[in-house]
ZAZA-393135 format. One record per residue (C-alpha): residue number from 1; residue in three letters; x, z, y. Coordinates in steps of 0.25 Angstrom, whole numbers, plus 5000, padded with zeros to 4 digits. Layout:
N
     k     r     xx     zz     yy
   NUM   ALA      X      Z      Y
...
This chain:
369
     k     r     xx     zz     yy
     1   MET   4947   4988   4882
     2   ALA   4952   4974   4879
     3   THR   4966   4971   4884
     4   HIS   4967   4958   4892
     5   ARG   4980   4950   4893
     6   LEU   4986   4945   4905
     7   THR   4998   4936   4909
     8   VAL   5008   4941   4919
     9   GLN   5003   4930   4928
    10   GLN   4988   4935   4927
    11   GLY   4993   4950   4930
    12   ARG   5000   4945   4942
    13   ARG   4988   4938   4947
    14   ILE   4979   4949   4945
    15   ALA   4988   4959   4953
    16   LEU   4990   4949   4964
    17   ARG   4975   4946   4965
    18   ALA   4972   4961   4965
    19   GLN   4981   4963   4977
    20   LEU   4976   4951   4985
    21   LEU   4989   4943   4984
    22   ASP   4984   4930   4980
    23   ALA   4981   4918   4989
    24   ARG   4967   4923   4993
    25   ARG   4970   4933   5004
    26   PRO   4961   4944   5008
    27   VAL   4956   4943   5022
    28   ASP   4951   4957   5026
    29   LEU   4960   4970   5027
    30   ILE   4949   4980   5023
    31   GLN   4945   4972   5011
    32   LEU   4960   4970   5007
    33   VAL   4962   4985   5007
    34   GLU   4950   4987   4999
    35   ASP   4954   4977   4989
    36   LEU   4969   4983   4988
    37   THR   4963   4997   4989
    38   PHE   4974   5002   4998
    39   LEU   4986   4997   5007
    40   SER   4999   5005   5006
    41   VAL   5004   5012   5019
    42   ASP   5019   5012   5022
    43   PRO   5024   5012   5036
    44   THR   5037   5004   5033
    45   SER   5036   4992   5042
    46   ALA   5049   4984   5039
    47   VAL   5039   4972   5038
    48   ALA   5026   4979   5040
    49   PRO   5018   4992   5036
    50   ALA   5013   4991   5022
    51   VAL   4998   4991   5025
    52   ASP   5000   4979   5034
    53   LEU   5010   4971   5025
    54   VAL   5001   4973   5013
    55   ALA   4989   4968   5021
    56   TRP   4996   4956   5027
    57   SER   5001   4952   5013
    58   ARG   4986   4950   5009
    59   LEU   4979   4947   5022
    60   GLY   4990   4938   5028
    61   ASN   4993   4937   5043
    62   GLU   4978   4939   5047
    63   TYR   4981   4954   5044
    64   TRP   4987   4961   5057
    65   GLN   4997   4972   5056
    66   GLY   4989   4985   5059
    67   ALA   4976   4981   5053
    68   VAL   4976   4992   5043
    69   ASP   4978   5002   5053
    70   ASP   4967   4996   5061
    71   ALA   4958   4997   5049
    72   ILE   4961   5011   5047
    73   SER   4958   5014   5062
    74   ASP   4945   5007   5059
    75   ARG   4942   5016   5047
    76   MET   4942   5004   5037
    77   LEU   4954   5009   5030
    78   PHE   4960   5023   5028
    79   GLN   4974   5027   5025
    80   LEU   4977   5037   5014
    81   ARG   4992   5041   5015
    82   GLY   4999   5028   5010
    83   THR   4987   5019   5008
    84   VAL   4977   5012   5017
    85   ARG   4963   5011   5010
    86   PRO   4949   5006   5013
    87   MET   4940   5016   5020
    88   GLY   4930   5012   5009
    89   ASP   4938   5019   4999
    90   LEU   4939   5032   5006
    91   ALA   4929   5039   4997
    92   LEU   4938   5036   4985
    93   TYR   4949   5045   4991
    94   LEU   4941   5057   4997
    95   GLU   4941   5066   4985
    96   GLN   4956   5063   4982
    97   MET   4958   5067   4997
    98   ALA   4951   5080   4995
    99   ARG   4959   5083   4983
   100   TRP   4973   5080   4990
   101   PRO   4984   5084   4988
   102   GLN   4986   5086   4973
   103   ASN   5001   5089   4975
   104   GLU   5003   5104   4975
   105   THR   5015   5103   4985
   106   MET   5006   5096   4995
   107   ARG   4994   5105   4993
   108   GLN   5003   5117   4996
   109   TRP   5009   5111   5008
   110   LEU   4995   5108   5014
   111   ALA   4991   5122   5010
   112   ASP   5003   5128   5018
   113   ASN   4999   5119   5030
   114   ALA   4984   5122   5030
   115   GLU   4985   5126   5045
   116   PHE   4994   5114   5048
   117   GLU   4983   5105   5042
   118   ARG   4972   5112   5050
   119   GLU   4980   5110   5063
   120   VAL   4982   5095   5060
   121   LEU   4967   5093   5057
   122   ALA   4963   5101   5070
   123   LEU   4973   5093   5079
   124   ILE   4967   5079   5074
   125   GLU   4953   5084   5075
   126   SER   4955   5088   5090
   127   GLU   4965   5077   5094
   128   GLY   4960   5065   5085
   129   PRO   4969   5056   5078
   130   VAL   4984   5060   5079
   131   LEU   4997   5055   5075
   132   ALA   5007   5063   5066
   133   LYS   5016   5065   5078
   134   ASP   5005   5072   5085
   135   VAL   5002   5083   5074
   136   PRO   5010   5096   5076
   137   ASP   5018   5100   5064
   138   THR   5013   5114   5061
   139   ALA   5015   5114   5046
   140   ARG   5018   5128   5041
   141   VAL   5025   5121   5029
   142   PRO   5032   5108   5033
   143   TYR   5031   5097   5024
   144   THR   5045   5093   5018
   145   TRP   5050   5083   5008
   146   GLY   5064   5078   5003
   147   ALA   5076   5086   5000
   148   GLU   5078   5091   5014
   149   GLY   5064   5096   5015
   150   TRP   5063   5087   5028
   151   SER   5049   5088   5035
   152   SER   5050   5084   5050
   153   ARG   5036   5080   5054
   154   ARG   5032   5077   5039
   155   SER   5022   5089   5039
   156   VAL   5013   5082   5049
   157   ALA   5014   5069   5042
   158   GLU   5011   5075   5029
   159   MET   5000   5084   5034
   160   LEU   4993   5071   5040
   161   GLU   4995   5064   5027
   162   ALA   4990   5075   5019
   163   LEU   4977   5076   5027
   164   ASN   4975   5061   5026
   165   MET   4976   5063   5010
   166   GLN   4966   5074   5011
   167   GLY   4956   5066   5019
   168   LYS   4957   5075   5031
   169   LEU   4965   5065   5040
   170   ALA   4964   5050   5041
   171   MET   4973   5039   5048
   172   VAL   4966   5032   5059
   173   GLY   4976   5023   5064
   174   ARG   4990   5022   5070
   175   LYS   4998   5023   5083
   176   GLY   5010   5014   5080
   177   ARG   5014   5018   5066
   178   GLN   5009   5032   5067
   179   ARG   4996   5036   5060
   180   LEU   4984   5042   5067
   181   TRP   4977   5053   5060
   182   ASP   4962   5058   5062
   183   LEU   4953   5067   5054
   184   ALA   4948   5060   5042
   185   GLU   4933   5064   5045
   186   ARG   4934   5056   5058
   187   VAL   4939   5044   5051
   188   TYR   4934   5043   5036
   189   PRO   4920   5039   5033
   190   GLN   4911   5050   5027
   191   VAL   4911   5045   5012
   192   GLU   4908   5053   5000
   193   PRO   4921   5055   4991
   194   VAL   4921   5047   4978
   195   PRO   4924   5057   4967
   196   LEU   4938   5057   4963
   197   GLU   4937   5052   4949
   198   GLU   4928   5041   4953
   199   ALA   4937   5038   4965
   200   LEU   4949   5037   4957
   201   ARG   4942   5027   4947
   202   GLU   4937   5018   4959
   203   ARG   4951   5018   4965
   204   VAL   4958   5014   4952
   205   ASP   4948   5003   4950
   206   ARG   4951   4998   4964
   207   ARG   4966   4999   4962
   208   LEU   4965   4991   4950
   209   ALA   4958   4980   4957
   210   ALA   4968   4980   4968
   211   GLU   4980   4980   4958
   212   GLY   4973   4971   4948
   213   ILE   4982   4975   4937
   214   ALA   4988   4988   4934
   215   ARG   4993   4998   4924
   216   LYS   4990   5013   4924
   217   ARG   5000   5021   4933
   218   VAL   5003   5036   4931
   219   GLN   5002   5038   4946
   220   GLY   4994   5030   4957
   221   ARG   5000   5025   4970
   222   ALA   4995   5024   4984
   223   GLY   4984   5035   4982
   224   ASP   4978   5028   4970
   225   ASN   4981   5039   4961
   226   ALA   4970   5034   4951
   227   TRP   4978   5026   4941
   228   TRP   4978   5037   4931
   229   VAL   4964   5034   4928
   230   GLU   4961   5024   4917
   231   LEU   4963   5010   4924
   232   PRO   4951   5001   4925
   233   GLY   4951   4986   4923
   234   GLU   4955   4978   4911
   235   VAL   4966   4981   4901
   236   VAL   4977   4970   4901
   237   GLN   4990   4967   4895
   238   VAL   4999   4958   4904
   239   GLU   5008   4949   4897
   240   GLY   5022   4953   4896
   241   VAL   5020   4967   4903
   242   ASP   5019   4980   4896
   243   GLY   5007   4989   4897
   244   GLU   4992   4989   4899
   245   TRP   4987   4985   4912
   246   ARG   4973   4985   4919
   247   VAL   4967   4974   4927
   248   ASP   4955   4974   4936
   249   ARG   4944   4967   4929
   250   ALA   4940   4957   4940
   251   LEU   4955   4953   4942
   252   LEU   4957   4951   4927
   253   GLU   4945   4941   4927
   254   ARG   4953   4933   4937
   255   ALA   4966   4933   4930
   256   ASN   4965   4918   4926
   257   GLU   4960   4914   4940
   258   GLU   4969   4905   4948
   259   PHE   4979   4913   4957
   260   GLU   4981   4909   4971
   261   PRO   4995   4914   4974
   262   ARG   5002   4917   4988
   263   THR   5015   4923   4993
   264   ALA   5015   4937   4999
   265   LEU   5025   4947   5005
   266   LEU   5021   4961   5001
   267   SER   5023   4975   5006
   268   PRO   5032   4984   4997
   269   PHE   5020   4993   4998
   270   ASP   5010   4983   4993
   271   ALA   5002   4988   4981
   272   ILE   5006   4976   4972
   273   ALA   5021   4980   4974
   274   ALA   5018   4995   4972
   275   ASP   5017   4995   4957
   276   ARG   5031   4991   4954
   277   PRO   5030   4991   4938
   278   ARG   5018   4982   4939
   279   LEU   5025   4973   4949
   280   LEU   5036   4972   4939
   281   ASP   5028   4970   4927
   282   LEU   5018   4960   4933
   283   PHE   5026   4952   4942
   284   ASP   5040   4955   4937
   285   TYR   5044   4959   4951
   286   GLU   5053   4971   4955
   287   TYR   5051   4977   4968
   288   MET   5055   4990   4975
   289   LEU   5054   4995   4989
   290   GLU   5068   4997   4994
   291   MET   5066   5003   5008
   292   TYR   5070   5017   5003
   293   LYS   5083   5012   4996
   294   PRO   5096   5011   5003
   295   LYS   5099   4998   5009
   296   GLY   5110   4994   5000
   297   LYS   5101   4997   4987
   298   ARG   5090   4988   4991
   299   ARG   5088   4975   4983
   300   TRP   5076   4969   4992
   301   GLY   5076   4976   5005
   302   TYR   5070   4987   5013
   303   PHE   5056   4982   5013
   304   ALA   5056   4970   5004
   305   LEU   5042   4963   5003
   306   PRO   5038   4959   4989
   307   ILE   5036   4944   4989
   308   LEU   5024   4938   4981
   309   HIS   5023   4923   4978
   310   GLY   5012   4918   4970
   311   GLU   5010   4927   4958
   312   ARG   5024   4933   4958
   313   PHE   5032   4942   4967
   314   VAL   5045   4934   4970
   315   GLY   5054   4942   4979
   316   LYS   5055   4952   4990
   317   LEU   5056   4950   5005
   318   ASP   5066   4959   5013
   319   ALA   5061   4958   5027
   320   LYS   5059   4966   5040
   321   ALA   5051   4964   5052
   322   ASP   5059   4965   5065
   323   ARG   5047   4967   5075
   324   LYS   5056   4969   5087
   325   GLU   5063   4955   5085
   326   GLY   5051   4949   5079
   327   VAL   5057   4944   5066
   328   LEU   5055   4946   5051
   329   ASN   5068   4948   5045
   330   VAL   5069   4943   5031
   331   PHE   5082   4949   5025
   332   ALA   5079   4943   5011
   333   VAL   5069   4936   5002
   334   HIS   5072   4942   4988
   335   GLU   5068   4932   4978
   336   ASP   5066   4937   4964
   337   LEU   5067   4923   4959
   338   PRO   5072   4912   4967
   339   PHE   5061   4906   4976
   340   ASP   5057   4892   4975
   341   GLY   5054   4884   4988
   342   ALA   5039   4887   4988
   343   THR   5041   4902   4985
   344   MET   5051   4903   4997
   345   ASP   5042   4895   5006
   346   ALA   5030   4904   5003
   347   VAL   5038   4917   5005
   348   HIS   5044   4912   5018
   349   ALA   5030   4909   5023
   350   GLU   5025   4923   5019
   351   VAL   5037   4929   5027
   352   GLU   5034   4920   5039
   353   GLY   5019   4925   5038
   354   LEU   5024   4939   5037
   355   ALA   5032   4938   5050
   356   ALA   5021   4931   5057
   357   TRP   5011   4943   5053
   358   LEU   5022   4953   5058
   359   GLY   5022   4945   5071
   360   LEU   5037   4942   5070
   361   GLY   5042   4929   5076
   362   ARG   5051   4925   5065
   363   VAL   5057   4928   5051
   364   ASP   5072   4930   5050
   365   TYR   5078   4927   5036
   366   ALA   5091   4933   5033
   367   ARG   5101   4922   5028
   368   ASP   5099   4925   5013
   369   ALA   5084   4927   5014
């Protein structure tokens, strides 16, 4: 297989086009999720929940908060643990669901709590969609984690998640921030499972198209544990970057096309920011989510948003939405390199757009922001 050679600029353009972060914004949520293959789920809402923030960064202010949950309720998307995926992809996951879990500790916990599982399924069958708080904790063996073996209500949450991963329960919506669960047979369409090996191949093909340019990884992420198979695409070397890369063929053909850039504020859970080594190698951009660090050890802030400007990541936005006061507090705009006037204007315009989308009346910049 011939090896193509790309400049760093070409590699960046391929990655950004694949993630729909050029000037030609998508216009449809379901098509967006199909193209990206998934949206990451995390409830942290210092600015906005991850699924909403990722969608907004592509679709702009035409996207409304909660539209992903609406699409789940309408059976157009489905949630599988920490990801939201197109319902049309369900067949690619059914056989993996049927084999879950592979982890022996979880397998034993489920075996020890077989009666608990039956009670949960019977409750939902008779009562309809339920919240976790409505499910009695009758676990024979509590689910524990951490040095203290703390469990609290974790047994209920873990059982619901496990039944979701096994394809027995499906999320059907929310009440506030709480998920509603129903029997998967009442939610999912009746489709024939794609055999696992074929499903993994199709999933990895689509992930490469969504990432544009990638290297083989020992472990997958966000449920796409298929990167161990031989990557598809074209073999490339990126100028000044070690290692062999693979590039989606269609995007490789567009490597020399004119690139229409824009400025974007991204979720810390955005897929383009999740592969930190790739981010550093391709974009010379260092990033870390610091919400789990002690405040005094944070460099960029609790929930700093990566800032994309054109073909480069140029900084981090440390901000928090104060919904009660109707203000977006900007504690700092961290500049990796000093912004020129045009860059600063573009970033401020995005911040104002973010505040407007969140329904906040003003942006309050700290003195040194």
